[in-house]
Each structure stands twice: as structure tokens, then as C-alpha cells.
C-alpha positions in Angstrom: 80.3 97.9 100.1 82.1 97.5 103.5 85.4 97.6 105.1 86.7 100.7 103.4 88.8 103.6 104.8 88.4 107.1 103.5 91.0 109.7 104.0 90.4 113.3 102.8 93.3 115.6 102.0 93.1 119.3 101.3 94.2 119.2 97.7 95.0 117.0 94.7 98.7 117.7 95.3 98.4 116.4 98.9 96.7 113.3 97.7 99.5 112.6 95.2 102.1 113.2 97.9 100.3 111.0 100.4 100.0 108.2 97.8 103.8 108.3 97.2 104.6 108.2 100.9 102.2 105.4 101.6 103.5 103.3 98.7 107.1 103.7 99.8 106.2 102.7 103.4 104.0 99.7 102.4 106.5 98.3 99.8 109.3 98.5 102.3 107.1 96.7 104.8 106.3 93.9 102.3 110.0 93.5 101.4 110.9 93.1 105.1 108.8 90.0 104.9 111.1 88.8 102.1 108.4 89.2 99.5 108.5 90.6 96.0 105.6 93.0 96.0 103.1 92.8 93.2 102.0 96.4 92.4 99.3 97.2 89.9 99.4 100.8 88.5 96.8 103.1 87.2 96.9 106.1 84.8 95.5 109.6 85.1 96.6 113.1 86.2 96.6 112.4 89.9 98.5 109.2 89.6 101.1 110.9 87.3 101.7 113.5 90.0 102.1 110.7 92.6 104.7 108.9 90.4 106.7 112.1 90.1 106.9 112.3 93.9 107.7 108.6 94.0 110.6 109.0 91.6 112.0 111.9 93.7 111.6 110.4 97.1 111.9 106.7 96.3 115.6 106.9 95.4 116.3 107.5 99.1 113.8 105.0 100.4 114.4 101.6 102.0 112.8 99.8 99.0 114.7 97.6 96.5 112.9 98.7 93.4 114.5 96.0 91.4 112.4 93.6 93.4 109.0 95.1 92.8 106.8 93.6 90.2 104.8 96.2 88.1 101.5 95.5 86.4 98.8 97.8 84.8 95.0 97.8 85.4 94.2 99.0 81.9 95.8 100.4 78.8 94.8 102.3 75.7 95.2 100.1 72.6 97.3 102.4 70.6 100.8 102.2 69.2 103.9 102.1 71.5 105.1 105.5 72.2 101.7 107.1 71.7 101.0 109.9 74.3 97.7 108.1 75.2 99.5 105.1 76.6 99.6 104.9 80.4 102.7 102.8 80.8 105.1 104.7 78.6 104.8 108.0 80.5 104.8 106.3 83.8 107.9 104.3 83.1 109.6 107.5 81.9 108.9 109.1 85.3 109.9 106.0 87.3 113.1 105.2 85.4 115.4 106.7 88.1 114.2 104.0 90.5 115.8 101.2 88.5 113.0 98.7 88.1 114.0 95.3 86.6 112.7 95.2 83.0 111.9 91.5 83.6 109.5 92.5 86.4 107.7 95.2 84.3 104.5 93.8 82.7 103.3 96.3 80.1 100.1 95.6 78.3 100.5 95.1 74.5 100.3 98.0 72.1 98.3 98.0 68.9 101.4 97.7 66.8 102.7 94.6 68.6 101.3 92.3 65.9 98.1 91.2 67.7 94.4 92.0 67.4 92.7 93.5 70.5 91.3 90.3 71.9 94.5 88.3 71.3 96.5 91.1 73.1 94.1 90.8 76.0 94.5 87.0 76.1 98.3 87.4 76.0 98.2 89.7 79.0 95.9 87.2 80.8 98.5 84.5 80.3 101.3 86.7 81.6 99.2 87.6 84.6 98.3 84.0 85.4 97.2 83.6 89.0 99.1 86.7 90.2 97.5 88.4 93.2 98.3 92.1 93.6 99.6 93.2 97.0 98.4 96.7 96.1 96.1 97.7 93.2 95.9 101.4 92.5 92.8 102.8 90.9 91.6 106.1 89.7 87.9 106.8 89.1 86.1 108.7 86.4 83.3 111.2 86.9 81.0 108.3 85.7 82.4 106.0 88.3 84.4 103.9 85.9 87.6 102.1 87.1 90.4 100.8 84.8 88.4 100.5 81.5 85.3 99.1 83.1 82.5 101.6 82.3 78.9 101.8 83.7 76.1 100.2 81.6 78.7 99.1 79.1 79.6 95.6 77.9 82.9 95.9 79.9 80.7 95.8 83.1 79.4 92.4 82.3 82.5 90.8 80.8 83.9 87.5 82.0 87.5 86.4 82.3 90.5 88.2 83.7 91.7 90.5 81.0 89.4 91.9 78.3 89.5 93.8 75.1 87.2 96.9 75.4 85.6 98.3 72.3 83.5 101.5 71.8 84.8 103.0 75.0 82.7 105.9 76.1 86.0 107.7 76.7 88.5 107.9 73.8 90.4 106.2 72.5 87.7 103.6 71.7 89.8 100.4 72.0 91.5 99.4 75.3 92.7 96.5 77.3 91.5 96.1 80.9 91.6 93.9 83.9 88.1 92.8 85.0 86.6 93.5 88.4 87.2 89.9 89.7 90.9 90.3 89.2 90.9 93.7 90.9 88.8 92.3 93.8 91.3 89.5 94.5 94.0 92.1 95.3 95.1 92.2 98.9 94.7 96.0 99.0 92.9 98.4 96.7 93.8 102.1 96.9 91.6 104.6 95.2 93.1 108.0 94.4 90.4 110.5 93.5 90.4 114.3 93.1 88.2 117.0 91.7 84.6 118.2 92.1 83.5 116.3 89.0 84.2 113.1 90.9 82.1 114.0 94.0 78.8 112.4 92.9 80.4 109.2 91.7 82.4 108.9 95.0 79.2 109.3 97.0 77.4 106.6 94.9 80.4 104.2 95.1 80.9 104.6 98.8 77.2 104.5 99.8 76.2 101.4 97.9 75.7 101.8 94.2 76.2 98.5 92.3 79.1 97.7 89.9 77.0 97.9 86.8 75.8 101.5 87.5 79.0 102.6 89.2 81.9 100.1 88.7 83.9 101.7 91.5 81.1 100.6 93.8 81.8 97.0 93.1 85.5 97.1 94.0 87.1 96.0 97.3 90.4 94.6 98.3 90.5 91.3 100.3 92.3 92.9 103.2 91.9 96.6 102.7 90.1 99.2 100.6 91.5 102.7 100.9 90.1 105.8 99.4 92.4 108.9 99.2 90.4 111.9 98.1 90.8 115.7 98.1 88.1 118.0 99.6 86.4 118.6 96.3 86.0 114.9 95.5 84.7 114.2 99.1 82.3 117.2 99.1 79.1 115.0 98.9 80.2 112.4 101.5 78.6 112.4 105.0 80.7 114.3 107.5 81.3 111.2 109.6 82.5 109.0 106.8 86.0 110.5 106.1 89.0 110.7 108.3 91.6 113.5 108.1 95.2 112.4 107.3 96.8 110.6 110.2 93.5 109.4 111.6 93.0 106.3 109.4 
């Protein structure tokens, strides 16, 4: 794995704030080039905190939120409105920003009238050849990203969007982008916090393969940015990480 940047913040809250600030700045920059940014979102506690900051600060930012395209990296295959779904709670938080519903690409729910594989195929058709300007990713303590789990059939799956069964982490059925789709993103930004992620962060950043540690197989075409708190970065070599403002 090469060409990555690592920035370590003091706490998970600082990681969330930094992500919101970086997103606002980068989306505004992309729109100054008269582009409609393609943004792929992730779920998880740290991302949810960041979306809260984004909703508060983004209303006053130089970003036309109606001209931002939203996608998701994975989703739990449960009914719409279920608390396990990533998209529902995220959109509730981001509602004040006024996204255009036609530009919000939510993965199908289990009550949408499709079986798991058909739902994955439907999202793949919607995605088409879209290339994300920014793809946000969390990482599990086992090194999984989206719903691609180590030593699991999802690690070997082909195609662009897959149905995931027997997930090691509940719920058992999910829809996920595959690593090749993530890797074609212009920029991939990891957001990682907590001591339970330290071992996986070390393995991913120091060369573990995508089957053993899926996060280790991810890189953006132009940029791969890791935003970590001190606990998640605890096992990294001292010279690997920059402090905020130095990357």
C-alpha cells in the first residue's frame, strides 16, 4: 500500500470535526470547477458524529448541497426505517442541508420487493460507471470496510455491488460495493477511532493483503487519507503519522 496520508487527532470528536471541515472545503473546491461532486458515504459512530457537524456547519458553507450526488458504500438489508439502516439516520441528520432527492442514491431495503442479489444488481445498474470524487470509509476491528470482511466470501466477490450473506457482524444480510469500485474513487478517506482498531490500522497501513485485512487493499486513484484518533494510531510507527495541519 502506498501513497497514503495519515493524520492523527487527539480524540474521536476531533476526527469527526476534521472530517466535516475537510468535506466542506473539498466539495466547495470541486464545485468551483463546475462539477457535481460524487460523494460515497459510510455508516458508523464516528461518521454519524461527523454528519452532525456537517449539518450544523454546512448550512453556512459555500457548497450548493442540491448539486452533490450521494451514494452509500454498504447497507444492512433490513426494512426501510429500521434503526440498523445507515442511510435513514444519515439523511435525517443531513436533511437541513437540502439535498436534491433525485441525487440521493439509497441502497434498496429488504421490503422493497426484491431479493438480496436482485437488490444488489439494481444498485449496480443505478451506479453504472460512476466514479466517486470522495469515498468515505470506516474500518472495523477486524479490518473490514463497507461489508467486505476478512476471510469471507465478500473478500473474493466479483462485480461492482454484491449481496453479502452470513455477515460476521449482524445483521447477516447486507449490500456492499466491492473493492474495485472503491479503488476507482479519486479520493478515499478513512475515518477510524478507538483502541480496538489499532491492530487493524497497523496491519492495513503496513502492508496486510485485502483478504486478511480488506482495508489494506484500498487506495484512491489520487489520494488515500487516513484520519485517526490517538487510540487508533497507537501501534503505528512514530514517523508515519502527521499531526493536524501538517498533511
